[in-house]
C-alpha atoms as an extended CHARMM CRD file, in Angstrom:
* protein
*
       219  EXT
         1         1  UNK       CA            230.3430000000       57.9450000000     -130.2170000000  PROA      1               0.0000000000
         2         2  UNK       CA            227.1780000000       59.8350000000     -131.1910000000  PROA      2               0.0000000000
         3         3  UNK       CA            224.2270000000       57.6980000000     -132.2370000000  PROA      3               0.0000000000
         4         4  UNK       CA            223.2710000000       59.8920000000     -135.2210000000  PROA      4               0.0000000000
         5         5  UNK       CA            224.1820000000       58.6310000000     -138.6700000000  PROA      5               0.0000000000
         6         6  UNK       CA            227.6640000000       59.6940000000     -139.7390000000  PROA      6               0.0000000000
         7         7  UNK       CA            227.9230000000       60.8170000000     -143.3590000000  PROA      7               0.0000000000
         8         8  UNK       CA            230.1920000000       59.1290000000     -145.8730000000  PROA      8               0.0000000000
         9         9  UNK       CA            232.0140000000       62.4430000000     -146.3800000000  PROA      9               0.0000000000
        10        10  UNK       CA            233.0780000000       62.4530000000     -142.7180000000  PROA      10              0.0000000000
        11        11  UNK       CA            234.3510000000       58.8730000000     -142.9000000000  PROA      11              0.0000000000
        12        12  UNK       CA            236.3040000000       59.6620000000     -146.0900000000  PROA      12              0.0000000000
        13        13  UNK       CA            238.0330000000       62.6060000000     -144.3960000000  PROA      13              0.0000000000
        14        14  UNK       CA            239.2760000000       60.5300000000     -141.4570000000  PROA      14              0.0000000000
        15        15  UNK       CA            242.0520000000       58.7870000000     -143.4680000000  PROA      15              0.0000000000
        16        16  UNK       CA            243.1720000000       62.2400000000     -144.6810000000  PROA      16              0.0000000000
        17        17  UNK       CA            243.5190000000       63.3760000000     -141.0760000000  PROA      17              0.0000000000
        18        18  UNK       CA            245.2960000000       60.1600000000     -140.1470000000  PROA      18              0.0000000000
        19        19  UNK       CA            247.8210000000       60.4440000000     -142.9700000000  PROA      19              0.0000000000
        20        20  UNK       CA            248.8030000000       63.9730000000     -141.9490000000  PROA      20              0.0000000000
        21        21  UNK       CA            248.8990000000       63.0760000000     -138.2600000000  PROA      21              0.0000000000
        22        22  UNK       CA            251.2820000000       60.2240000000     -139.0780000000  PROA      22              0.0000000000
        23        23  UNK       CA            253.5350000000       62.7400000000     -140.8320000000  PROA      23              0.0000000000
        24        24  UNK       CA            253.4740000000       64.9340000000     -137.7130000000  PROA      24              0.0000000000
        25        25  UNK       CA            254.2920000000       61.9170000000     -135.5650000000  PROA      25              0.0000000000
        26        26  UNK       CA            257.3280000000       61.0910000000     -137.7230000000  PROA      26              0.0000000000
        27        27  UNK       CA            258.4670000000       64.6970000000     -137.2330000000  PROA      27              0.0000000000
        28        28  UNK       CA            257.9810000000       64.1810000000     -133.4490000000  PROA      28              0.0000000000
        29        29  UNK       CA            255.2680000000       66.8490000000     -133.2590000000  PROA      29              0.0000000000
        30        30  UNK       CA            253.2150000000       66.2130000000     -130.1240000000  PROA      30              0.0000000000
        31        31  UNK       CA            250.2730000000       68.6120000000     -130.4370000000  PROA      31              0.0000000000
        32        32  UNK       CA            248.3540000000       70.1960000000     -133.2850000000  PROA      32              0.0000000000
        33        33  UNK       CA            245.3790000000       72.5610000000     -133.4030000000  PROA      33              0.0000000000
        34        34  UNK       CA            242.3850000000       72.3340000000     -135.7040000000  PROA      34              0.0000000000
        35        35  UNK       CA            243.5630000000       75.6320000000     -137.1930000000  PROA      35              0.0000000000
        36        36  UNK       CA            246.9200000000       74.0930000000     -138.1220000000  PROA      36              0.0000000000
        37        37  UNK       CA            245.2300000000       70.9900000000     -139.5060000000  PROA      37              0.0000000000
        38        38  UNK       CA            242.8940000000       73.1560000000     -141.5630000000  PROA      38              0.0000000000
        39        39  UNK       CA            245.7200000000       75.2040000000     -143.0280000000  PROA      39              0.0000000000
        40        40  UNK       CA            247.7400000000       72.1520000000     -144.0240000000  PROA      40              0.0000000000
        41        41  UNK       CA            244.7990000000       70.1760000000     -145.4020000000  PROA      41              0.0000000000
        42        42  UNK       CA            242.9500000000       73.1330000000     -146.9370000000  PROA      42              0.0000000000
        43        43  UNK       CA            239.8780000000       72.4110000000     -144.8100000000  PROA      43              0.0000000000
        44        44  UNK       CA            237.7390000000       74.5370000000     -142.5210000000  PROA      44              0.0000000000
        45        45  UNK       CA            238.9730000000       74.0910000000     -138.9080000000  PROA      45              0.0000000000
        46        46  UNK       CA            235.3510000000       74.0990000000     -137.7300000000  PROA      46              0.0000000000
        47        47  UNK       CA            234.6380000000       71.1910000000     -140.0840000000  PROA      47              0.0000000000
        48        48  UNK       CA            237.5750000000       69.2440000000     -138.6590000000  PROA      48              0.0000000000
        49        49  UNK       CA            236.3850000000       69.8340000000     -135.0900000000  PROA      49              0.0000000000
        50        50  UNK       CA            232.8460000000       68.7800000000     -136.0670000000  PROA      50              0.0000000000
        51        51  UNK       CA            234.0830000000       65.6270000000     -137.8160000000  PROA      51              0.0000000000
        52        52  UNK       CA            236.1010000000       64.4960000000     -134.8180000000  PROA      52              0.0000000000
        53        53  UNK       CA            233.3590000000       65.4290000000     -132.3570000000  PROA      53              0.0000000000
        54        54  UNK       CA            231.1250000000       62.7520000000     -133.8990000000  PROA      54              0.0000000000
        55        55  UNK       CA            233.3700000000       60.1820000000     -132.2450000000  PROA      55              0.0000000000
        56        56  UNK       CA            234.3100000000       61.8990000000     -128.9590000000  PROA      56              0.0000000000
        57        57  UNK       CA            236.0610000000       64.8450000000     -127.3760000000  PROA      57              0.0000000000
        58        58  UNK       CA            239.6980000000       64.3920000000     -128.3750000000  PROA      58              0.0000000000
        59        59  UNK       CA            241.0520000000       67.9320000000     -128.0810000000  PROA      59              0.0000000000
        60        60  UNK       CA            241.6050000000       70.4870000000     -125.3420000000  PROA      60              0.0000000000
        61        61  UNK       CA            240.6780000000       74.1280000000     -125.7620000000  PROA      61              0.0000000000
        62        62  UNK       CA            243.7780000000       76.2910000000     -126.0430000000  PROA      62              0.0000000000
        63        63  UNK       CA            246.0060000000       73.2220000000     -126.4520000000  PROA      63              0.0000000000
        64        64  UNK       CA            244.6880000000       71.3310000000     -129.4620000000  PROA      64              0.0000000000
        65        65  UNK       CA            244.9760000000       67.6300000000     -130.1320000000  PROA      65              0.0000000000
        66        66  UNK       CA            247.6270000000       65.3030000000     -128.7320000000  PROA      66              0.0000000000
        67        67  UNK       CA            248.9730000000       63.7470000000     -131.9470000000  PROA      67              0.0000000000
        68        68  UNK       CA            249.7590000000       60.1710000000     -130.7420000000  PROA      68              0.0000000000
        69        69  UNK       CA            246.4220000000       59.9620000000     -128.9080000000  PROA      69              0.0000000000
        70        70  UNK       CA            244.4200000000       61.1980000000     -131.9070000000  PROA      70              0.0000000000
        71        71  UNK       CA            246.2360000000       58.7560000000     -134.2070000000  PROA      71              0.0000000000
        72        72  UNK       CA            245.2880000000       55.9240000000     -131.8630000000  PROA      72              0.0000000000
        73        73  UNK       CA            241.6490000000       57.0310000000     -131.7380000000  PROA      73              0.0000000000
        74        74  UNK       CA            241.2460000000       57.4750000000     -135.5010000000  PROA      74              0.0000000000
        75        75  UNK       CA            242.8750000000       54.1050000000     -136.1400000000  PROA      75              0.0000000000
        76        76  UNK       CA            240.3520000000       52.5920000000     -133.7200000000  PROA      76              0.0000000000
        77        77  UNK       CA            237.4400000000       54.3550000000     -135.4470000000  PROA      77              0.0000000000
        78        78  UNK       CA            238.6250000000       53.0720000000     -138.8470000000  PROA      78              0.0000000000
        79        79  UNK       CA            239.1270000000       49.5630000000     -137.3750000000  PROA      79              0.0000000000
        80        80  UNK       CA            242.8390000000       49.7310000000     -138.2140000000  PROA      80              0.0000000000
        81        81  UNK       CA            243.7910000000       48.5870000000     -134.7270000000  PROA      81              0.0000000000
        82        82  UNK       CA            242.9640000000       45.0280000000     -135.7730000000  PROA      82              0.0000000000
        83        83  UNK       CA            244.0620000000       42.9710000000     -138.7480000000  PROA      83              0.0000000000
        84        84  UNK       CA            241.9600000000       43.1260000000     -141.9070000000  PROA      84              0.0000000000
        85        85  UNK       CA            242.9230000000       40.6550000000     -144.5980000000  PROA      85              0.0000000000
        86        86  UNK       CA            242.4560000000       41.5930000000     -148.2540000000  PROA      86              0.0000000000
        87        87  UNK       CA            242.2560000000       39.5470000000     -151.4470000000  PROA      87              0.0000000000
        88        88  UNK       CA            243.1630000000       40.9630000000     -154.8620000000  PROA      88              0.0000000000
        89        89  UNK       CA            241.9120000000       39.6200000000     -158.1890000000  PROA      89              0.0000000000
        90        90  UNK       CA            243.7780000000       40.6780000000     -161.3280000000  PROA      90              0.0000000000
        91        91  UNK       CA            247.5690000000       40.6620000000     -161.2860000000  PROA      91              0.0000000000
        92        92  UNK       CA            248.2520000000       42.8970000000     -164.2760000000  PROA      92              0.0000000000
        93        93  UNK       CA            250.2150000000       46.1360000000     -164.0140000000  PROA      93              0.0000000000
        94        94  UNK       CA            247.7850000000       47.7990000000     -161.5910000000  PROA      94              0.0000000000
        95        95  UNK       CA            247.4290000000       44.7130000000     -159.4420000000  PROA      95              0.0000000000
        96        96  UNK       CA            251.1860000000       44.3380000000     -159.2010000000  PROA      96              0.0000000000
        97        97  UNK       CA            251.5650000000       48.0140000000     -158.2890000000  PROA      97              0.0000000000
        98        98  UNK       CA            249.0760000000       47.6250000000     -155.4590000000  PROA      98              0.0000000000
        99        99  UNK       CA            250.9470000000       44.5560000000     -154.2310000000  PROA      99              0.0000000000
       100       100  UNK       CA            254.1950000000       46.5270000000     -154.2360000000  PROA      100             0.0000000000
       101       101  UNK       CA            252.5370000000       49.2720000000     -152.1780000000  PROA      101             0.0000000000
       102       102  UNK       CA            251.1140000000       46.6520000000     -149.8400000000  PROA      102             0.0000000000
       103       103  UNK       CA            254.6330000000       45.4330000000     -149.0910000000  PROA      103             0.0000000000
       104       104  UNK       CA            255.6270000000       48.7400000000     -147.4900000000  PROA      104             0.0000000000
       105       105  UNK       CA            252.4390000000       49.8390000000     -145.7330000000  PROA      105             0.0000000000
       106       106  UNK       CA            252.4490000000       49.6530000000     -141.9500000000  PROA      106             0.0000000000
       107       107  UNK       CA            248.6760000000       49.4520000000     -141.5810000000  PROA      107             0.0000000000
       108       108  UNK       CA            246.9920000000       46.2900000000     -140.3530000000  PROA      108             0.0000000000
       109       109  UNK       CA            245.0870000000       46.0660000000     -143.6310000000  PROA      109             0.0000000000
       110       110  UNK       CA            247.1410000000       43.7360000000     -145.8140000000  PROA      110             0.0000000000
       111       111  UNK       CA            246.7710000000       41.9840000000     -149.1480000000  PROA      111             0.0000000000
       112       112  UNK       CA            247.2420000000       38.3400000000     -148.1950000000  PROA      112             0.0000000000
       113       113  UNK       CA            245.9910000000       36.5220000000     -151.3020000000  PROA      113             0.0000000000
       114       114  UNK       CA            246.2420000000       37.0400000000     -155.0720000000  PROA      114             0.0000000000
       115       115  UNK       CA            244.0960000000       35.5230000000     -157.8050000000  PROA      115             0.0000000000
       116       116  UNK       CA            244.0470000000       35.5740000000     -161.5950000000  PROA      116             0.0000000000
       117       117  UNK       CA            242.0740000000       33.7720000000     -164.2780000000  PROA      117             0.0000000000
       118       118  UNK       CA            245.0900000000       33.6030000000     -166.5810000000  PROA      118             0.0000000000
       119       119  UNK       CA            246.7590000000       30.1620000000     -166.2420000000  PROA      119             0.0000000000
       120       120  UNK       CA            250.0780000000       31.7300000000     -167.2840000000  PROA      120             0.0000000000
       121       121  UNK       CA            250.0500000000       33.8980000000     -164.1500000000  PROA      121             0.0000000000
       122       122  UNK       CA            248.9060000000       31.3440000000     -161.5880000000  PROA      122             0.0000000000
       123       123  UNK       CA            251.7800000000       29.9160000000     -159.6090000000  PROA      123             0.0000000000
       124       124  UNK       CA            253.9490000000       32.9990000000     -160.0950000000  PROA      124             0.0000000000
       125       125  UNK       CA            254.9620000000       35.1060000000     -157.0980000000  PROA      125             0.0000000000
       126       126  UNK       CA            254.5420000000       38.8080000000     -156.3370000000  PROA      126             0.0000000000
       127       127  UNK       CA            256.2400000000       39.9630000000     -153.1470000000  PROA      127             0.0000000000
       128       128  UNK       CA            256.2010000000       36.4760000000     -151.6670000000  PROA      128             0.0000000000
       129       129  UNK       CA            252.5030000000       35.9300000000     -152.4680000000  PROA      129             0.0000000000
       130       130  UNK       CA            251.6590000000       33.1580000000     -154.9120000000  PROA      130             0.0000000000
       131       131  UNK       CA            249.0520000000       33.9670000000     -157.5650000000  PROA      131             0.0000000000
       132       132  UNK       CA            246.2300000000       31.4430000000     -157.2310000000  PROA      132             0.0000000000
       133       133  UNK       CA            243.5600000000       30.3390000000     -159.7290000000  PROA      133             0.0000000000
       134       134  UNK       CA            240.0310000000       31.6910000000     -159.2690000000  PROA      134             0.0000000000
       135       135  UNK       CA            238.8880000000       28.2090000000     -158.2940000000  PROA      135             0.0000000000
       136       136  UNK       CA            240.8030000000       28.6090000000     -155.0230000000  PROA      136             0.0000000000
       137       137  UNK       CA            239.1560000000       31.9200000000     -154.0570000000  PROA      137             0.0000000000
       138       138  UNK       CA            236.2790000000       30.6900000000     -151.8850000000  PROA      138             0.0000000000
       139       139  UNK       CA            238.4220000000       28.3160000000     -149.8280000000  PROA      139             0.0000000000
       140       140  UNK       CA            241.2060000000       30.8700000000     -149.3760000000  PROA      140             0.0000000000
       141       141  UNK       CA            238.8230000000       33.6420000000     -148.2880000000  PROA      141             0.0000000000
       142       142  UNK       CA            237.4180000000       31.3660000000     -145.6000000000  PROA      142             0.0000000000
       143       143  UNK       CA            240.7840000000       29.9770000000     -144.4760000000  PROA      143             0.0000000000
       144       144  UNK       CA            242.4890000000       33.3740000000     -144.1750000000  PROA      144             0.0000000000
       145       145  UNK       CA            239.4100000000       35.1690000000     -142.8310000000  PROA      145             0.0000000000
       146       146  UNK       CA            239.5030000000       37.6940000000     -145.6790000000  PROA      146             0.0000000000
       147       147  UNK       CA            236.9070000000       40.4650000000     -145.4090000000  PROA      147             0.0000000000
       148       148  UNK       CA            237.8190000000       42.8590000000     -148.2400000000  PROA      148             0.0000000000
       149       149  UNK       CA            238.3290000000       42.2520000000     -151.9570000000  PROA      149             0.0000000000
       150       150  UNK       CA            240.0650000000       44.3800000000     -154.5790000000  PROA      150             0.0000000000
       151       151  UNK       CA            239.1300000000       44.1140000000     -158.2580000000  PROA      151             0.0000000000
       152       152  UNK       CA            241.7480000000       45.0820000000     -160.8740000000  PROA      152             0.0000000000
       153       153  UNK       CA            240.4490000000       43.2200000000     -163.9200000000  PROA      153             0.0000000000
       154       154  UNK       CA            239.0320000000       44.4550000000     -167.2530000000  PROA      154             0.0000000000
       155       155  UNK       CA            235.5090000000       45.9160000000     -167.0450000000  PROA      155             0.0000000000
       156       156  UNK       CA            233.8720000000       42.9320000000     -168.7730000000  PROA      156             0.0000000000
       157       157  UNK       CA            235.1790000000       40.5710000000     -166.0740000000  PROA      157             0.0000000000
       158       158  UNK       CA            234.5180000000       42.7400000000     -163.0130000000  PROA      158             0.0000000000
       159       159  UNK       CA            230.9230000000       41.6630000000     -162.2960000000  PROA      159             0.0000000000
       160       160  UNK       CA            231.8830000000       37.9950000000     -162.3670000000  PROA      160             0.0000000000
       161       161  UNK       CA            234.6890000000       38.6600000000     -159.8620000000  PROA      161             0.0000000000
       162       162  UNK       CA            232.3370000000       40.6600000000     -157.6320000000  PROA      162             0.0000000000
       163       163  UNK       CA            229.8390000000       37.7860000000     -157.6990000000  PROA      163             0.0000000000
       164       164  UNK       CA            232.5440000000       35.3430000000     -156.6220000000  PROA      164             0.0000000000
       165       165  UNK       CA            233.6670000000       37.6760000000     -153.8310000000  PROA      165             0.0000000000
       166       166  UNK       CA            230.1060000000       37.9620000000     -152.5320000000  PROA      166             0.0000000000
       167       167  UNK       CA            229.5560000000       34.1890000000     -152.7200000000  PROA      167             0.0000000000
       168       168  UNK       CA            232.7850000000       33.6720000000     -150.7650000000  PROA      168             0.0000000000
       169       169  UNK       CA            231.5880000000       35.9500000000     -147.9540000000  PROA      169             0.0000000000
       170       170  UNK       CA            233.4100000000       39.1960000000     -148.8150000000  PROA      170             0.0000000000
       171       171  UNK       CA            231.5010000000       42.2180000000     -147.4870000000  PROA      171             0.0000000000
       172       172  UNK       CA            233.6960000000       45.0690000000     -148.7210000000  PROA      172             0.0000000000
       173       173  UNK       CA            234.9080000000       45.5910000000     -152.3080000000  PROA      173             0.0000000000
       174       174  UNK       CA            237.2260000000       48.1830000000     -153.8360000000  PROA      174             0.0000000000
       175       175  UNK       CA            236.6650000000       48.2100000000     -157.5960000000  PROA      175             0.0000000000
       176       176  UNK       CA            239.2840000000       49.6480000000     -159.9520000000  PROA      176             0.0000000000
       177       177  UNK       CA            237.5060000000       48.3970000000     -163.0710000000  PROA      177             0.0000000000
       178       178  UNK       CA            235.6190000000       51.0880000000     -165.0580000000  PROA      178             0.0000000000
       179       179  UNK       CA            232.2120000000       49.5210000000     -164.5360000000  PROA      179             0.0000000000
       180       180  UNK       CA            229.2880000000       49.8220000000     -162.1280000000  PROA      180             0.0000000000
       181       181  UNK       CA            228.7500000000       46.5950000000     -160.2310000000  PROA      181             0.0000000000
       182       182  UNK       CA            225.6180000000       45.0700000000     -158.7330000000  PROA      182             0.0000000000
       183       183  UNK       CA            226.0380000000       43.6510000000     -155.2380000000  PROA      183             0.0000000000
       184       184  UNK       CA            223.6400000000       42.8500000000     -152.3610000000  PROA      184             0.0000000000
       185       185  UNK       CA            222.7340000000       45.6610000000     -149.9680000000  PROA      185             0.0000000000
       186       186  UNK       CA            224.8370000000       44.1430000000     -147.1940000000  PROA      186             0.0000000000
       187       187  UNK       CA            227.9970000000       44.4660000000     -149.3270000000  PROA      187             0.0000000000
       188       188  UNK       CA            229.8060000000       47.7990000000     -149.3860000000  PROA      188             0.0000000000
       189       189  UNK       CA            231.4810000000       48.7580000000     -152.6570000000  PROA      189             0.0000000000
       190       190  UNK       CA            233.8080000000       51.6910000000     -153.3650000000  PROA      190             0.0000000000
       191       191  UNK       CA            235.0240000000       52.7530000000     -156.7930000000  PROA      191             0.0000000000
       192       192  UNK       CA            238.4910000000       53.9800000000     -157.7410000000  PROA      192             0.0000000000
       193       193  UNK       CA            237.9390000000       55.3920000000     -161.2270000000  PROA      193             0.0000000000
       194       194  UNK       CA            241.1140000000       56.9540000000     -162.6500000000  PROA      194             0.0000000000
       195       195  UNK       CA            239.3890000000       57.9180000000     -165.9040000000  PROA      195             0.0000000000
       196       196  UNK       CA            236.6180000000       59.8450000000     -164.1500000000  PROA      196             0.0000000000
       197       197  UNK       CA            239.1400000000       61.7160000000     -162.0290000000  PROA      197             0.0000000000
       198       198  UNK       CA            241.2110000000       62.6760000000     -165.0760000000  PROA      198             0.0000000000
       199       199  UNK       CA            238.1350000000       63.8420000000     -166.9720000000  PROA      199             0.0000000000
       200       200  UNK       CA            237.0350000000       66.0200000000     -164.0600000000  PROA      200             0.0000000000
       201       201  UNK       CA            240.5470000000       67.4810000000     -163.8920000000  PROA      201             0.0000000000
       202       202  UNK       CA            240.2890000000       68.3790000000     -167.5810000000  PROA      202             0.0000000000
       203       203  UNK       CA            237.1310000000       70.3870000000     -166.8310000000  PROA      203             0.0000000000
       204       204  UNK       CA            238.8230000000       72.3340000000     -164.0590000000  PROA      204             0.0000000000
       205       205  UNK       CA            241.8690000000       73.0600000000     -166.1840000000  PROA      205             0.0000000000
       206       206  UNK       CA            239.6050000000       74.6870000000     -168.7610000000  PROA      206             0.0000000000
       207       207  UNK       CA            237.6060000000       76.3980000000     -166.0040000000  PROA      207             0.0000000000
       208       208  UNK       CA            240.7260000000       77.9970000000     -164.5290000000  PROA      208             0.0000000000
       209       209  UNK       CA            241.8950000000       79.0730000000     -167.9880000000  PROA      209             0.0000000000
       210       210  UNK       CA            238.5870000000       80.8700000000     -168.5160000000  PROA      210             0.0000000000
       211       211  UNK       CA            238.8970000000       82.5380000000     -165.1180000000  PROA      211             0.0000000000
       212       212  UNK       CA            242.4420000000       83.7270000000     -165.9200000000  PROA      212             0.0000000000
       213       213  UNK       CA            241.3100000000       85.2290000000     -169.2420000000  PROA      213             0.0000000000
       214       214  UNK       CA            238.3920000000       87.0140000000     -167.5640000000  PROA      214             0.0000000000
       215       215  UNK       CA            240.7200000000       88.4300000000     -164.9110000000  PROA      215             0.0000000000
       216       216  UNK       CA            243.0880000000       89.7270000000     -167.6180000000  PROA      216             0.0000000000
       217       217  UNK       CA            240.1900000000       91.4760000000     -169.3980000000  PROA      217             0.0000000000
       218       218  UNK       CA            239.0460000000       93.0950000000     -166.1530000000  PROA      218             0.0000000000
       219       219  UNK       CA            242.5470000000       94.4410000000     -165.4710000000  PROA      219             0.0000000000
């Protein structure tokens, strides 16, 4: 792997490549070129080659990439070749949906513990996982060697949950709450903001409408 710093954009594209490669594998496709990947993923083939070259030479000129081999390598790069245990706090509708998805995923990253501050929810089960009180979080994180936390609570409660994750030793957080959280520099946090994505879509819908009207006038 190259020693230069790899941008976040490159790392975020790797799961996109992996998802499509898994689809090819299910279809028993053995080789794929960067051109084919680019066409299917709407990306520049040169960008794909550059992204993968950060981590090694995985393709052969005139042949392309061997699909099973590239899947193995990307999984290794993303640390998916070893188990990563995940804790989720907030077992409302979104939390339950993520647990349902977790049940069917084949990745080694698994939700293994659920927590909620609502006494009415603690003790209930979601896909064979028992919802625990927040008081059990620190001990459970240590016992199950949990390294990633997911937050699906209301915005006003999110910072408190993040603080408890950090105190328990969690070093990676995926936040679904619509709030910006403060965490130490050694903790990585990613945001999944549905509202922001919808609002940006609204802009582009209007943008495309304006383009269509301008094209009609030009014709």
